N, C-alpha and C positions, 0 to 999 in steps of 0.2 A: 353082891349086886342084885337088885330086884329085877324081875322079868321086864317090868315096864321101862326101867332104866336101860336095860339091854336093848329093847326095841328102839328107844330114843337114840342110843349110840349107833346102832346100825343105820337108822335113817340119816343121822348126821354124816356118817361115812358115805352112804350112797349119794347124798346131796352134794358133798364136797367134790366127789370124783365124777359123778355122772350127770347131776342136774344143778350145777351152780346157778345161783340167782344173781341177776344184775341189779342195777340201781332201781329200775322201775318196779321190779318185782318186790324188792325189799321195801321200797317206799309204799307199795300197795298194802303190805302187811303192817308197816309202822303206822300209816295213816288210818287204817282200819282200827287198830288198837287205840290210837289216840282219840278216835271218834266214839269209842265205847262199843264197837261192834263185837259180837261174840267171836271167840277164837275157834271157829269151826271151819275155816277154809281148808281145802285139801292140802296135803303136804306137797313139797316139791317133787318127790318121786311119783306121787299119784298124778300130779298135774302134768308132768312130762309124759306119763303114760297116755293121758288124754290127748296131748299134742301129737304123740306118735300115731295114735289111732286115727286122728284127723289127717295126718300126712299120708299114712298108708292108704287111707280111704280116698285120698285125692280130693278132700272136701273143698267145696267152694262156698257152701252155705252151712251154717251151724246155728242151732237153736239151743239156748241154755235156759233152763227153768230154775231160777235161784241164782242171783248175781252176787249177793253179799257185798264185799268190797272190791270185787272185780279181779281177784287174784287168779282164779281159774280162767276167767274170761281172757285175761292177757295171754296166758299160755295157749289157749285154744285159738285166739285171733291170730297169733303169730304163725299158726299153721296154714293160714289162708293166703291165697294169692292177693295181689294188690287190688284186684277188682272183686274180692270175696265179700261176703256179708255174714255178720253174726248178729243175731237178735237175742238179747238177754232180758228175761222177765224178772222183775224184783218187786216184792210186795211193799217193802218199806221205803218211803221217800228219802229217809236219812241214809239208808244203805245205798240207795241209787245215786244220791248226790256224791257220796264218797267214791263210789265206783266210777262215776263219770269223770271225776277229777283224776283218779288213778289211770283211767284209760287215756285221757288227754295227755297226761305226763308220759305215757308209753307211746305216744303218737299213733294211737289206734282208734281215735274217735271218728275217723273217716269211714271205717268199715264196721264199727260196732255201734249198735243202737240199743240203749237201755230203756225199756218200757216199764213204767211204774204202775202198780196196782195188783190186785189179786190175779194170779195167773189164770184162774178159771174164768176170769172176765177178759183178760188179754188174749187168751188163746182163741176164742171164737172170733174176736176182731181180726186177729192175724190170719186165721183161716179164710175169713171173708175177703181178704185182699188177694186170695188165690195165688200165693207165692209159689215159685218152683219148689219141688220137694227138697226138704233139708237133707243134706248128706249125713249129718250127725246130730243127734239130740242128746244133751247131757241134762239129766234130771237130778237136781240136788236142792229140793225145797222142802216144804212141810210134808212129812212122810205119810200122814193120814190120807192125803190126796194123791198118793202115788198111783193108784189104779186109774184115776181120771187123767193124770199126766201121761201115763202110758197110752191110754186110748187116744188122747189128742196127738201124741207123738206118731201114732199110726196114721192118723188123718193127714199129718203134715210131712210125711216121708214117702219114699217110693222104694221099689225093689233095689236091694243092695245097700240101703241106708243102715246106719248103726244107731242103736239106742242104748245109752249107758245110764243105769240107775245107781246112784251112789248110796252108801250107808244101809245096805240091805241086811247086814248081820245083826245089828242092834245089840252088840255085846253078847250075842248068842241067844237073845230072847226070841229071835225070829222062829226058832224051832219049837216054841211053846204055843201050841194052838189055843190054850186056855188063857193066855195073857191078854187082858182086855185093853191094854194101852193102845191108843189110836195109832201110834207110830208102828207098833208091831202088827196090828191087824191090817193097816193100810199097806205095809210092806208085804205081808203074806198074801193079801189079795192081789197085789200087783204081780208078784212072782208067779202065783198060780194062773193068773190071766195070761202072762207071757208064756208059761209052760204049755198051756192048752191051745194057744192061738195058732191056727193053721198057717198064718203068714209070718211066724217068727221062729227062728232057731236061736237058742240061747243057752247060756251057762251063768253060774254065779261063782265068785271066788272069795274065799275068806282071806283077810289080810291082818297083819299086826304092824304097829309102827308108833310114831310119836302121837298119833291120835287114838291110840288104843287098839282094841280088837273090833274089827268091822269087816267090810267087804263091799263088792259091787256086783251088779248083774250087767251082762253084755248080751245084747240081742241084735240079730241081723234080720232085716226085712227080706222075705223071700219073694221071688217072682210070682 
């Protein structure tokens, strides 16, 4: 058995016993595939971790940067109270349309708003609305802009908020300072920004699973 097959089998085992998917979640993945969206959504165990973090946090407001087909959005939104709010930013109108349908099917369209356009244009407009601090920010968009997304996350959160940055390992390439790829350099810059920022306490975790070798960073905003 190959290493990757073993990772797949373990993920399947975890999903079956700890993070079973219901019809709305399965439909979100099926509809995304049918619409030709890339197969890059988080796995069920990873999505459940996000949901648990939001629940532990007692989150009432969540900001997601990178909607794709709305799979992670559904998991996160289900952690919110009935009067909670989740704003998800998506660059692609096609992806946003698929996500909006998936969220409506999951009966979450009342608390989730998908905003379409480049996140670096949507974020200043969101900040101009002067919303209450977001309790959790999940960053899972184009990796070259990760430093900018972290900076905006700091603008839109408050003490005690959590910031999660996905896909920070890049298959191990993140350790190579000489790798010129935008995703590597953007991720490295974001991690180094987080590490030296006086308002953040953070760590990063390596993971393996059906999406391969990767990981995430978790940061808490300090008082």
